[in-house]
C-alpha positions as CSV (number, residue, x, y, z in Angstrom):
1,M,-2.5,-3.7,-4.0
2,S,-3.2,-2.0,-0.7
3,T,-0.8,-2.5,2.2
4,T,-2.0,-3.6,5.7
5,R,0.0,-2.1,8.5
6,V,0.8,-4.8,11.0
7,A,2.0,-4.5,14.6
8,V,3.3,-7.4,16.6
9,N,3.0,-7.2,20.4
10,G,5.4,-9.7,22.0
11,Y,8.7,-10.7,20.4
12,G,9.0,-14.2,21.7
13,V,9.0,-17.7,20.0
14,I,5.9,-16.9,17.9
15,G,6.2,-13.2,17.7
16,K,9.6,-13.0,16.0
17,R,8.5,-15.6,13.4
18,V,5.3,-13.7,12.7
19,A,7.2,-10.5,12.3
20,D,9.6,-12.0,9.8
21,A,6.7,-13.6,7.9
22,V,4.9,-10.3,7.7
23,K,8.0,-8.7,6.2
24,L,7.8,-11.3,3.3
25,Q,4.2,-10.5,2.4
26,P,3.7,-8.2,-0.6
27,D,0.5,-6.7,0.9
28,M,1.7,-6.1,4.5
29,E,4.0,-3.7,6.3
30,L,5.5,-4.4,9.7
31,V,5.2,-1.1,11.5
32,G,6.9,-2.3,14.6
33,I,7.2,-4.8,17.5
34,A,6.6,-4.3,21.2
35,D,8.1,-6.1,24.1
36,V,9.3,-5.7,27.7
37,A,12.7,-7.5,27.4
38,T,16.1,-5.7,27.4
39,D,18.3,-8.7,26.8
40,W,19.5,-10.5,23.7
41,R,16.0,-11.5,22.7
42,I,15.0,-7.9,21.8
43,R,18.5,-6.8,20.8
44,A,18.4,-9.3,18.0
45,A,15.5,-7.3,16.5
46,A,17.5,-4.1,16.3
47,G,17.5,-2.8,12.7
48,R,14.9,-5.4,11.7
49,A,11.8,-3.3,12.8
50,P,11.0,-0.3,15.0
51,I,11.0,-1.4,18.6
52,F,8.3,-0.1,21.1
53,G,8.0,-0.6,24.9
54,A,5.0,-2.7,25.8
55,T,4.7,-0.7,29.1
56,V,5.8,2.7,30.3
57,E,8.2,0.9,32.6
58,A,9.5,-1.1,29.8
59,V,10.2,2.0,27.7
60,H,12.4,3.4,30.5
61,G,14.2,0.1,31.1
62,M,14.8,-0.5,27.4
63,R,16.2,3.0,26.9
64,A,18.4,2.7,30.0
65,A,19.7,-0.5,28.4
66,G,20.8,1.5,25.3
67,L,18.0,0.3,23.0
68,D,16.6,2.8,20.4
69,I,12.9,2.8,21.3
70,A,10.4,4.3,18.9
71,G,7.7,4.8,21.5
72,T,5.0,3.1,23.6
73,L,2.7,0.3,22.8
74,Q,0.0,2.9,22.3
75,D,2.1,4.7,19.7
76,L,2.5,1.4,17.9
77,I,-1.2,0.6,18.0
78,D,-2.0,4.1,16.7
79,G,0.0,3.5,13.6
80,A,-1.4,0.0,12.8
81,D,-4.4,-1.4,11.1
82,I,-4.1,-4.7,13.0
83,V,-2.2,-6.0,16.0
84,V,-1.0,-9.6,16.3
85,D,-0.7,-10.3,20.0
86,T,1.9,-13.0,20.7
87,T,2.4,-12.2,24.4
88,P,2.5,-15.0,27.0
89,K,-0.6,-16.9,27.8
90,H,-3.4,-14.8,29.5
91,I,-1.6,-11.5,29.0
92,A,-3.1,-11.0,25.6
93,A,-6.6,-11.3,27.1
94,G,-5.8,-8.3,29.2
95,N,-4.9,-6.3,26.1
96,V,-8.2,-6.8,24.3
97,E,-10.1,-3.8,25.7
98,R,-7.1,-1.6,24.8
99,Y,-7.3,-2.8,21.2
100,R,-11.0,-2.3,21.0
101,E,-10.8,1.2,22.4
102,A,-8.2,2.1,19.7
103,G,-10.5,0.7,17.1
104,V,-7.8,-1.7,15.8
105,K,-8.3,-5.3,14.7
106,F,-6.4,-8.0,16.5
107,V,-5.3,-11.6,16.3
108,L,-4.6,-13.6,19.4
109,Q,-2.9,-17.0,19.8
110,G,-4.0,-20.4,21.1
111,G,-3.0,-19.7,24.7
112,E,-6.1,-17.6,25.1
113,S,-9.6,-19.1,25.3
114,H,-12.0,-19.3,22.4
115,E,-14.4,-17.1,24.3
116,T,-11.9,-14.2,24.3
117,T,-12.6,-13.5,20.6
118,G,-15.6,-15.7,20.0
119,H,-13.9,-17.1,16.9
120,S,-11.0,-19.6,16.4
121,F,-9.2,-19.8,13.2
122,V,-7.5,-22.3,10.8
123,A,-7.3,-20.9,7.3
124,Q,-8.3,-24.0,5.3
125,A,-11.4,-24.6,7.5
126,N,-13.1,-21.3,8.3
127,Y,-11.4,-18.3,6.6
128,D,-14.8,-17.1,5.3
129,S,-16.3,-16.8,8.8
130,A,-13.4,-14.5,9.8
131,L,-13.8,-12.1,7.0
132,G,-14.2,-8.5,8.3
133,R,-14.3,-9.6,12.0
134,E,-12.8,-7.4,14.7
135,S,-10.7,-10.3,16.0
136,T,-9.9,-14.0,15.9
137,R,-7.8,-16.5,17.7
138,V,-5.3,-18.7,15.9
139,V,-5.6,-22.0,17.6
140,S,-2.6,-23.8,19.1
141,C,0.0,-25.7,17.3
142,N,-1.4,-29.2,18.0
143,T,-5.0,-28.0,17.3
144,T,-3.9,-26.5,14.0
145,S,-2.4,-29.9,13.0
146,I,-5.5,-31.7,14.0
147,V,-7.7,-29.5,11.9
148,R,-5.4,-29.8,8.9
149,V,-5.1,-33.6,9.0
150,L,-8.6,-34.6,10.1
151,G,-10.1,-31.8,8.0
152,A,-8.5,-33.4,4.9
153,L,-10.3,-36.6,5.5
154,Q,-13.6,-34.9,6.4
155,D,-13.5,-32.9,3.2
156,A,-13.1,-36.2,1.3
157,G,-16.2,-37.6,3.0
158,L,-14.1,-40.3,4.7
159,L,-13.9,-39.4,8.4
160,A,-16.4,-40.8,10.9
161,K,-14.4,-40.4,14.2
162,A,-10.9,-40.0,15.4
163,R,-9.0,-41.1,18.5
164,G,-5.5,-39.7,19.0
165,V,-2.6,-39.7,21.4
166,L,-0.3,-36.7,21.5
167,I,3.3,-36.8,22.9
168,R,4.2,-33.2,23.6
169,R,7.6,-31.6,24.0
170,A,8.3,-30.6,27.6
171,T,9.3,-27.0,27.0
172,D,10.6,-24.7,24.2
173,P,14.3,-25.4,23.4
174,W,15.5,-21.9,24.2
175,E,14.3,-22.1,27.8
176,S,15.0,-25.7,28.6
177,H,17.7,-24.6,31.1
178,L,15.0,-23.2,33.3
179,G,13.4,-26.5,34.0
180,G,11.6,-29.3,32.4
181,I,10.8,-33.0,32.4
182,M,13.8,-35.3,32.7
183,N,13.7,-39.1,32.4
184,T,10.0,-39.4,32.7
185,M,6.7,-38.7,31.0
186,V,3.8,-36.7,32.4
187,P,0.2,-37.5,31.3
188,E,-2.2,-34.6,30.9
189,A,-4.6,-34.6,33.9
190,T,-7.8,-35.0,32.0
191,I,-9.3,-37.1,29.1
192,P,-10.1,-35.7,26.6
193,S,-7.0,-33.5,26.6
194,H,-7.8,-29.9,25.7
195,Q,-6.8,-30.2,22.0
196,G,-9.9,-32.2,21.0
197,P,-12.5,-29.7,22.3
198,D,-10.3,-26.9,20.9
199,A,-10.4,-28.4,17.4
200,Q,-14.1,-28.6,17.7
201,T,-14.2,-24.8,18.0
202,V,-13.1,-24.7,14.4
203,L,-14.7,-28.0,13.1
204,P,-17.8,-28.5,15.3
205,N,-18.8,-31.8,13.7
206,L,-15.5,-33.6,14.4
207,D,-16.0,-36.7,16.5
208,L,-12.7,-37.0,18.2
209,I,-11.0,-37.7,21.6
210,T,-7.5,-36.8,22.4
211,I,-5.1,-38.1,25.1
212,A,-1.9,-36.2,25.7
213,A,1.4,-36.5,27.7
214,K,4.5,-34.4,28.0
215,G,7.8,-36.2,27.1
216,A,11.4,-35.5,28.1
217,H,12.3,-33.7,24.9
218,T,12.2,-30.1,23.8
219,Q,11.7,-30.1,20.1
220,T,8.3,-30.7,18.3
221,H,5.2,-32.8,19.1
222,N,4.3,-36.2,17.8
223,H,0.7,-37.4,17.1
224,Y,-0.6,-41.0,16.8
225,W,-4.1,-41.4,15.4
226,T,-6.6,-44.2,15.0
227,L,-9.3,-43.0,12.5
228,H,-12.6,-44.6,11.8
229,L,-13.8,-44.0,8.3
230,T,-17.3,-43.6,6.9
231,R,-16.7,-46.7,4.7
232,D,-14.0,-49.1,3.6
233,A,-11.3,-47.3,1.7
234,T,-8.0,-48.0,0.0
235,R,-4.7,-46.6,1.1
236,D,-4.5,-44.6,-2.1
237,E,-7.8,-42.9,-1.4
238,V,-6.6,-41.9,2.0
239,L,-3.3,-40.6,0.7
240,D,-5.0,-38.7,-2.1
241,A,-7.1,-36.9,0.5
242,F,-4.0,-35.8,2.3
243,R,-2.4,-34.8,-1.1
244,A,-5.4,-32.6,-1.9
245,A,-5.1,-30.7,1.4
246,P,-2.9,-27.7,2.1
247,R,0.0,-27.6,4.5
248,I,0.6,-31.3,4.9
249,A,4.0,-32.5,3.7
250,F,5.0,-36.1,3.4
251,I,8.1,-37.6,5.0
252,R,9.2,-41.3,4.9
253,M,11.1,-43.7,7.0
254,S,12.6,-45.1,3.8
255,D,14.3,-41.7,3.2
256,G,16.0,-41.9,6.6
257,L,13.6,-39.6,8.4
258,V,13.1,-42.0,11.2
259,A,12.7,-39.7,14.2
260,L,11.7,-36.2,15.3
261,N,15.3,-35.0,15.3
262,S,16.0,-36.2,11.7
263,T,13.2,-34.0,10.4
264,I,14.5,-31.0,12.4
265,E,17.9,-31.5,10.8
266,L,16.4,-31.7,7.4
267,M,14.7,-28.3,7.9
268,R,18.1,-26.8,8.6
269,D,19.6,-28.4,5.5
270,L,16.7,-27.0,3.5
271,G,17.8,-23.5,4.7
272,R,14.6,-22.9,6.6
273,P,14.8,-19.7,8.8
274,R,15.5,-20.9,12.4
275,G,15.0,-24.5,11.0
276,D,11.3,-23.9,11.0
277,M,8.7,-26.3,9.6
278,W,5.3,-24.7,8.9
279,E,3.7,-27.9,7.5
280,V,2.5,-31.0,9.3
281,A,5.1,-33.7,8.6
282,L,3.1,-36.9,7.9
283,W,4.9,-40.2,7.6
284,E,3.6,-41.5,4.3
285,D,5.0,-45.0,4.6
286,L,3.4,-45.5,8.0
287,V,-0.2,-44.7,6.9
288,T,-1.9,-48.0,7.3
289,V,-5.5,-48.7,6.1
290,N,-7.5,-51.7,7.2
291,G,-11.0,-51.6,5.8
292,D,-12.7,-48.6,7.5
293,E,-9.8,-47.9,9.9
294,V,-6.7,-45.8,9.3
295,Y,-3.6,-45.6,11.5
296,L,-1.0,-42.8,11.1
297,T,1.6,-40.6,12.9
298,Y,2.9,-37.2,12.2
299,Q,5.2,-34.4,13.6
300,V,4.2,-30.9,14.6
301,F,6.8,-28.1,14.8
302,N,5.2,-26.2,17.6
303,E,7.4,-23.0,17.2
304,A,6.3,-22.4,13.6
305,I,3.2,-24.2,12.5
306,V,0.8,-21.3,13.5
307,V,2.8,-18.7,11.6
308,P,1.1,-19.1,8.1
309,E,-2.3,-19.3,9.9
310,T,-1.6,-16.0,11.6
311,I,-0.7,-14.4,8.3
312,D,-3.9,-15.6,6.7
313,A,-5.9,-14.4,9.8
314,I,-4.6,-10.9,9.1
315,R,-5.9,-11.0,5.6
316,A,-9.2,-12.4,6.7
317,L,-9.9,-9.8,9.3
318,T,-8.8,-6.9,7.0
319,E,-10.5,-8.5,4.0
320,S,-7.4,-8.0,2.0
321,A,-7.8,-11.4,0.3
322,P,-11.3,-12.5,-0.6
323,D,-11.0,-16.2,0.2
324,A,-8.7,-18.8,1.8
325,A,-7.3,-20.1,-1.5
326,T,-6.0,-16.6,-2.5
327,S,-4.5,-15.8,0.9
328,M,-2.9,-19.2,1.4
329,H,-1.4,-19.2,-2.1
330,I,0.4,-15.9,-1.3
331,T,1.5,-17.1,2.2
332,D,2.7,-20.5,1.1
333,T,4.6,-19.1,-1.9
334,T,6.4,-16.4,0.1
335,L,7.4,-18.8,2.9
336,G,8.4,-21.5,0.4
337,M,6.2,-24.3,1.8
338,R,6.4,-27.8,0.4
339,R,4.2,-30.9,-0.2
340,D,7.0,-33.3,0.2
341,F,10.2,-32.6,2.1
342,V,12.5,-34.8,-0.1
343,T,11.1,-34.3,-3.5
344,A,10.1,-31.1,-5.4
345,P,9.2,-27.9,-3.5
346,L,5.7,-26.3,-3.5
347,G,5.6,-24.1,-6.6
348,T,3.1,-21.5,-7.9
349,S,1.2,-24.0,-10.1
350,E,1.0,-26.5,-7.3
351,S,-0.2,-24.1,-4.6
352,T,-3.1,-23.0,-6.7
353,S,-4.2,-26.5,-7.4
354,R,-4.9,-27.5,-3.8
355,P,-8.5,-27.0,-2.7
356,S,-9.6,-25.4,0.5
357,R,-12.9,-25.7,2.3
358,A,-12.8,-21.9,3.1
359,R,-16.2,-22.1,4.9
């Protein structure tokens, strides 16, 4: 098995998780991480991977702070087959020409526009169209969840249209001391909110409208959907469609998982690194079917859900796995992903049995 040399530019909320996930993959090598920070955020990476300065000024500052710096961002790029850029929104777009000049493939995140790469990625939906490309953009956390959940019903031939309301966390937990929403809720300024059109960059035939608001909490997002089906269906048919789809895990009110914080606590109890949840957590006992309508709610762990998609994007661009099912099986097994958070974990035999559209 050949090894893909992966560089991570930006060691923040997503970057540090991607870096750790890369290290778990049998077909990848983390050649280094780049950043500009000199504080605890980058010091925590010491000994975990070679550290590079993202700018010349950053190299000087990091060395002055006593950090062992392996070189510049250009040095890191020169030693990589592919760069995962997890820098803050809009900074990555400014790095694109640099990657192209170096002849290295690159993966961007959902903070950049679809037009930056011309391709947006969710593994189960469009892995095949990313094979061998120069670049792709892994869509945002909320968009990833929409493609997973609505795509499951679309694959089953059940989805006609979808209308959803998203309650978003106000800010990431680690920086909530810098400001945020307190004792209020802030609607997104346009309808549809940006997540619906973004999902259509991956699944163009989705008929959906999203409405979003930021709430006064810092951990995870919560979605509420009214789905119109192509025909009358039973609840079992709808649940079977979700069971057949990858990266959706059931939770239940009856198990005591009654709020966002309870699921977060469960992830910690399961021993997940940083308490991460890579799956969409769908409340099974709240899925309600009335003829050709479905009502449901689920939870999105915004800090982690795009990590497995990013790993699969690396394989697609480098053609190191021929199809989505192969790549997702490796990724899901190495991360220890589950179908149900209270019953048995996702094992090898289960992961290979779940179909993917892989278009």
